[in-house]
N, C-alpha and C positions, 0 to 999 in steps of 0.2 A: 279133687281131680285137677290135673294140670291142663292148662289151656293148649289147644292145638297150635303147633308152630307152622309158620310158612316155610317154604323151601329155603329162604334166606336166613331163617332162624329167628324172625321177629313175630310178635303176636299179631293176630288179625285186627286188633283194635287200634293199633298204632296210627294207621292213616287217619282214622276218625279223631284221635287225640291230637295229631298234628294239625288237622284241619281246624279243630277247636282252638288250638294255640295260635294259629295264624289269624283267626277271627278275633280273638282277644287282643292280639297285637294291633290289628287294624282298628279296633275300637279305641284302644289307648291312643293311637296316632290321631284318630279323628277328634278325640276329646282334647288332646293337646293343641291341635290346630284350631279348634273352635275357641279355646280359651286364650291362645296367644295372638290370633289374628286381630282382635280389637286393639291390642297394644301396638302391634306393627302398623296398623292403619293410623292410629293416633300419632305415632312418631313421624310417619310420612307426611301427614297433613300439617303438623305443627313444626316441621323442620325449618320452615321459613322464618320463624320468630328468632332463631338463634342469632341472626345478624341484626336484630332490632336494638336500638339504643335504649337507655332508660326512658320510660314513657310515663307521662301523667305524674303520679306521686311515687314512682319507683325510686327516684333520686332522694326523696325525703326519707324513704325507708332505709336506704343505705346510709345516709348521714345519721339517722337515728341510732343505728347500731355501732357507729364509730364512737359514740359516747355512752351507749347503754351498757352498763355493767353492774346490775344489781346482784345481790347475793343469790345463791341457788334457791333458797327458801322463797324469796320474793318471786323469782321466775316461776316456781311451781304453783304459786297461789294466784297468778295473774289470770285474767278472764280467758285469754287465748294462749295459755302456757305452751301447748304443744306446737302451735303454729309459730309463736315467737321463738321457741327453742329451735325449730327447724330453720327459720330465717336467720337466727343468730349463728347457727352452725354454717349455713351457706356464706354468711358474711366473713366468718373466720377462714373459710376455704377460698373464697373468690374475691374478697375485698370489693373493689369497684369495677370488676370485670363482668360486664353484662352477660356474656355468653355462658358463664358458669351458672348463673341464676336461671337463665332460659333452659339450659339442659335439665336442671332439676325440675322445672315446671313441666316440661314435656315428659320426662320420665314419670312423674307423679300422675299425670293425666293418662298415660299408657297403663299404669298400674290400676288406676280407678276404672278404666274401661274394661280391662280383663276381669277385675273383681265384679263389675256389673254383670259380665257374662257368667262368671262363676256362680253368683247368687241366683241369677235367673235360671241357670241350668239346674241348680239344686232344688229350687222351689217348683219348677215345672217338670223335672226329671226328663228333660228333652235337650239334646245337644243343639238342635235347630233353634229352639227358643233362646238358649244361652248365647249362641253365636250371633244371631240376628240382633238381640238386645245389646250385646257388647259392641257390635259394629255401628249400630245406630247411635249409641252413646258416644263412641269415639268421634263420630263425624258431626254430631249436632252443632250447628253454628252458634247457638246461644252460649256454648261453653268457652268461646274464645276469650271473653273478658277475664274469666277465672284463671285461664292458663297463661295468657299473655301479660297479665299484670302481676307483679311480684307480691303486692299487698293482698291479693285475693287467693293466694295459695291455701289459705285457711279453709275455703270452701272445698277444695280438692281433697285436703287431708280429712275433713269431716266426712266426705263421701267414702273415702278409703276405709276408715275405721268403722263407719256405720255399716258398710257392706260386709266387712269381716265379722262384725258383731252378729248380724242376722244370719250369715252363712254358718257360723259356728253354732248358734242356737238351733238352727234347722238341721243339724247333723243327725242322721238316723241313730236312734237310741242314745241321744246326747247324755253324757254323764254329768254329774254335779260339777266336776272340774271344768268341763266344757261350758256349762251354763255360767259358772263364775267367770271364766275367760270372756264370755260374751258381754257380761256386765262391765268388765274392765275395758274392753274395746269400746263399748258405748260411752264410758267415761272419757276415754281418749278423744272420741269424736266430739263430745261436748266441750272438751278443753281445747279443741282445734277452732271451732266456731260455734258457740252455744245456739244461736238462732238457726243455724243450718242443720244442726244435729238434734235439736229438741224434739222434732217429730218422731225420732226413733224411740222415744220413751213410750209413745202411743203405738207405733207400728210393731214393736216387738211383741207385746201381748196380743195385738190384733192378728199378727201372723200365726201365733199359737192357736187362736180361736178359729180362724178361717181355714188354715192350711195344714196344720200339724195334727190332724185327727188320726186316730188309729184306723188303718185299713180304709174301708169304704164307709166308715161311720158317717151318717148324715150330720149336717150342721145342726147343732143343738141351739134352738132359739133361746131357751132359758139361759144357756151358758153365755150366749152373745149379749142378752139383755143384762145379765149379771155383770159382764165386763163393762158395758156402757154405764151401768149404775155405779160401779167402782170408780170409773173415770169421772163421773159427775160428782161423786163425793170428794175425790181428790181435788178437782177443780174448785169445788165449793170451799174446801179448807184453805186452799191457796187464796181464793178471793176474800174470805173472811180475814185471813192473816194480813193481806194487803190493805184492807180497809181499816182494821183495828190498829195497825202500826202507823197508819197515815201515809205509807209509801204509795199506795194506789191513788190516793187523793192528790198527792203531789204530782205524780206522773200525768194524771188526767186533768190537772188544773190548767187554766188558760195560759198562765205564764210559761209553764213547762212545754205545752204544745206549741206555743209561738216560738219558743227558743229552739225546739227540736226541728220544727218545720221552717225555720228561718223567716218567720213572720207570715208565711203563706196561709196558715190556718190558726183559728183562735179557740176552737172547742173540740171536745172529743167526738161529738156528733158529726162535725165536719170531717174529722179524721176518718171515722168509720165510713162515711159516705164516699169520701175520696178513695179510700182503700177498695171499697166495693166497685166503684167505677173503673178502677185500674185493673180489675180482674179480666176484662175484655182484652187488654193489652198483654197480660200474662199468657192467656190462652193463645193469642196470636203468635207470640214469641216461641211458645212450645211447639206449635203445629205448623206455622208458616213464618220462619225467621228470616224473611227476605230483607226486611228493613231493620237495621241494627244501629244502635247509637251508644256512645259512651255515657250519655245522660238523657233522662227523660223529664220534661218539665212537670212540675206539680200543677194539676188542673183542679183547683178547689171546687168542691161540691158541698151543698148544704144539707140535702136530705134525700130519702128514698124516692120521693116523687119525681126527681129529675130522671129523664130517660136513660142517661148513661149509667146512673146508679142502679136503676131498676133492671137494666140489661145485665149488669155485672152480677147482681143478686140472682137473677134468673139462670144465668149460666152455671154458677156454682151450685145452686139448688138442684138443677137438672142433672149435673154431673154426679152429685151425691145420691140422688134418687136412683139413677141408673146403676151406680155402684152397689147400692143396697139391694136392688132387684136382682143383680147378678150373684149375690153372695151365696145363694144356695146351690145353684147349678154350675156356676163358673167362678168359684171363690178366688182363683188367682187373678182373673181379670178384675174382680172387685177390689182385691188387694192393691193391684196396680193403680186403680183409679183413686182409691183412698190415699195411697202414697202421695199422689200429686198435691192434693189439698192439705193433708196433714203436715207434710214436710214444708210446705210453703207458708202455712198460716203464721208461724212465728216471725217470718220475714215480711209479712204483708202490711205491717205498720198499723194493725188494728189497735195496738197499744203503742202510740207514737213515740218512738225512740230515735228516729232519724228523719232526715228530710227526703229520703228516697222511698217513693211508693212503687216505683218500677225500676228494677236494675237486673241486668242480664245475669250477673253473678249469683243473684238470689235463686236462680232457676237451675243451678248446676245439680243440686241434689234432687229437687222435684222432677227433673226431666227423666230420671230413671224410670219412673212410673209410666211415662208416655212411651219410652222405648220398649219397656216390657209389654205394654198393651199392644203396641204395633207388632212385636215379635209373636205374641199369642195369636193375633189376627192373621198373621202370615201363615203360621203353622195350621191354624184352623182352615184357611183357604186351601192349603195343600191337601189336607186330609179330606175335606168335604167336596172338593171339586170332582164332579162326575166324569169330566173328560180331560184328557191330557192338555188340551189347548187352554183350559182354564188354569191349570197348574202352571203352564208356561207364562200365562198372563200375570199370575201372582208373582212369579219369579222376576219377570220383566219390570213389574211395578216396584218391587223391592230394590232391584238394581238401579232403576231410575231415581228412586228416593235417595239411595246412597250416593249416587253420582252428583245429584243436585246439592245434597247436604255437604259433600266433600268440596265441591267447587265453591260454594258460598263460604265455607270455613277457610279455605285457602285465600280467597279474596279478602276476607275479613282480617286475617293475620297480617296482610300487607298494610291495612289501615293502621295497624299498631306499630308501624316502623318508627314513628316519632309523634310527639304530642300534637303538632300542627296538623299532620295528616289525619290523625284520629278525630280531631274536632271538625276538620273540614269535611270528613266523610259523613258526619252527622248532618251538617248543613246541606250536603248534596242529597241526603235522604229525606230532606224536608223537615228535619227536627231541629229546632233551636231552643235554647234555654239560657238562662242567666249564666249558668256554669260553663256552657260550651263557648259562649262569646267571651267570657272572662279568660278562659284558657287561651283562646286565640289572641286576646289582648296582651296577655303575658308573653306569648311567643313573639308577637310583633315588637314588644318592648325589648326583649332580649336581642332581637335582630336590629334594634335601633331604628325600626320603622315606626316612628312616633305617630304619624298620621294614621297608619293602620291600627295602632294601639288605641288611639282616640276613638276611631270608628267602632271597634269591638267593645271597648269599655262603655261607650255611650249606649250602645244597644243593650248591653248587660244591665245597665242602670235603668233603662227604659222598660225592660221586661219585668224587672222586680224593683220598683221604686221604693225608696225609704230605707234601703240598706246602706248605712253610712260609709263603710269601707269601699263600696263600689264607687261612690262619688269621690273619695280621696284618691283612688287609683286613676279615675278619669282626670282629676285635677293634675296629678303628677304627669300624665301623658300630655295634657294641654300645656303645662309649663315647658316641658321639653320640646313641644311643637311650636312654642312661642305665643300662645294665646293666653296671656296672663289674666285678662279680665274675666274670661269664661272660667278659668281655673279658680279665681277668687269666688265666683258664684257657686261652683261645685263644692268648694271648701265650706262655704256658709251652709249649703244644704246638708252636707255631712255632719257639721257641728250641731245642727238643729235636731238631728235624729236622737232618740233616747237610747240609753244602754249600748254604747258603741262596742264594747267588748274587745277581746284580744286581736281579732282580725282587723278591726279598725285601728288599733295601735300599730300593727305592722304596716298597714297602708299609710298611716300618718308618717311613719318613719320613711317610707318610700317617697312620699310627697316632700318631706323636709330635705331629703337628699337631692331630689330634683331641683328644688329652689337653690340649694347650695351649689349644685352643678352649674346652674345658670348665674351663680354669684349674686344671689339675692338673700343675704343673711337676715335682713329685716323681715322678710316673709317667712323664712324658715323658723325663726325664734318662737313666734306664738304657736305654730304647729307643734313644735317640740314641747313647749310648756303644757299644752293641752294633753299631749301624749303622756307625759310624766305624771300629770295630775290624775289621769284616768287609769293608768297602769303603772304604779310606782315601781314595780319589779321588772319593768321592761328595760333590761340593762343596756342594749345598744342605743336606745333612745336617750337614756340618761347620760351615757358617755358622750354622745354627739352633742347634746345640749351643754354639757360641761365644757367641752372644747370650744363651742361657739361662744359661750359667755366669757371664757377665759381669754381667747386669742383673736376674736373677730377684728378685722380692720375697721369695722363700722363702730364708731364711738357710741352710737345709740344702742347697739346690741351688746357691747362688751359690758359685763357686770361681774367684777372679780369676786365680790362677796357671794353672789349666787353660784358662781363656779365652785368656790371652796365648799359651799353648803352641799352641792350635788356630789362633789368628790368624796365627801365623808362617807357616802353610802357605797363607794367602791372599795376594792381591797388590793393589797399587795403593791407591786411596782406600778401598776396602772394608776393607783390613787396618787402615788408620789409624783408621777409624770403630770397628772392633772394639776396637782398643787403647784408644781414647777411652772406650768404654763400660765396659771392664774397669777402668780407672783410676777412672772415676766410680762404679762399683759398689763400689769399695774406699774411696770417700770422698776421693780425691785429685783434686779438681775443677780444680786448677791444671794438672796434667799432662793431665787429660782435655780441658780447653779447648785446650791447645796442640796436642794430637793432632787434635782436631776441626778446628781452623783449618788445619792442614797438609792434612788430608783435603779440605777445601773448596777450597783453592787448587789441589791436584793434580787434583781432579775438574773444576774449571772449565777448567784448562789442557788436559785430555784430553777435554773436552766430554762428560763422564759426568754427565748431568743427574740421574739417580736418586741417585747418591752425593753430588752437590753438595747436593741437597735434604735428604738424610739428615743430612749434616754440619751444615747450617744449622739443622735441627730440634734436633740435639744441643746446638748452641751456645745456642739459645734456652732449653733446659732448664737448662743450666749457669748461665746468668745469674741464674736464680732461686735459686741457692745451695743446692740440695738434691741429695743423692746420687741416682743413677739407679736407680730401682726400678720394674720393669715387670711387669704382669700377663701371663698366658699369651697373651691376644689381642694385647697391645701388642708382645710379643716376635715373634709371627708377623708383624705389620705391619712391624717393623724389619727382620727377616731377608729380607723380600721387596723 
């Protein structure tokens, strides 16, 4: 039977179909808006960092990629291969142009924010939850460090790939190919930043157990217990492997812990207690990030009996207990709470691998759990409110939270305009640490404000005494400020500290350069000799010592044999230039001229312009027929 026709010739069902089509179109538009609005908000909030200079260790990263060119196989096997590959690509595109790197960071944070919304929407099957979660994630002030610092792009990449991994796994009726793709994405997250993404190894099966059940199937306690048992077995295998191979014993040894915590802690028990005490600060940063800092000082703790440690343990235990209690009736809320703890645990330093027990960048991935929990609470308030006034109040509360978070994020991005403003912002917030004062000391040094450098280096050494390179940096600032007696005292303190290490070698080099800048070669020589003895491969120190021994105007410092001995460990035209200077310092201008000519020929053949220029300047000096005698400043110029 044919359908009856309307007078216009259309079927009577077309208006209904048209209405359904419009509704479907409206839903698609809403979905697109919900998923893109977090990226738009993130871009607006972080637009201010586009004008920021290289900050903190950004310049170090850029310099690193100027000489970093391993083969592709080496790149693929590095611990953060994906992050390094992205940074290497950025360096190839932008060179030393800060704006290009900043645009990349803002773009990635926008992508991560929209993916947070996408994952939340898939897990909750609610556009409201997805949109709110993504907006909160975009605006959370604790994310500024990960976005504004080039070196921390690894945290953002880990979140992007981890979100995609879980989103793909949670696809309705996911195929084997999709599951395989989820594992690949998890691998990319782990190769972006292992400690940031390691929690995904646990959250993926936990998501399967808690959330991806068929229909309204209740939570199977046996299945959950089986999952925890499997996790316990896997952890036990890893623990046994670590113990049997000796790796765990080395990591948990007193020497390793002292090294990784820069001497602040000496036992694994102290590291566990300190990590537990820091939990209070982690929760504060996640829920009330009003006070932010580039660095948080280590506050050592000895055991669980201390109030700060007990409070941290109680907070974590309560959080996990509530999550477990919610697992049956509110599994997504439980998932969000578990996410916070599980994804942060590898970064918590319970296995001491770094000196940072609190760092805002470590919370980039865990904060998704807090944002998801807040979004679920908001939707629950909307649905459960018996009166419109309560729903309006919930909306107003969310709007206020977004406004406050956005305002704090914008203000924080301004702190990141340069290194000095970043460190000064921490001091204004009432947070000071050895690292913060050292950063300011280095900035004052660059500004040639040596009195200011002395103040901050002295405070840095006072906060963490016994670190040798802090005393060498303070001594260098004192030399430039004219206080030679106090500088000598700081050098003696630095020399008395055990195991000076590479940082001490660099600080000794800075100190020697300060002595030479003040034309005090007799003071610079022993500093350089100790540097070379402790770090024989420290090339700039060896070259500077060779020039000092070869050409110093101070007869007590000049030692031609020592200069030739050091020069043997250098290569190419530079070695010939050093030989030439040593012979000239001894008055043998004929041999000095021959060596300089060889150096110039070799440098021109190897297209080594600096060495060619240096050799030419040496030849000009020798033509005057005078031995090579250089002041401290001239030696500095020659060695560079």
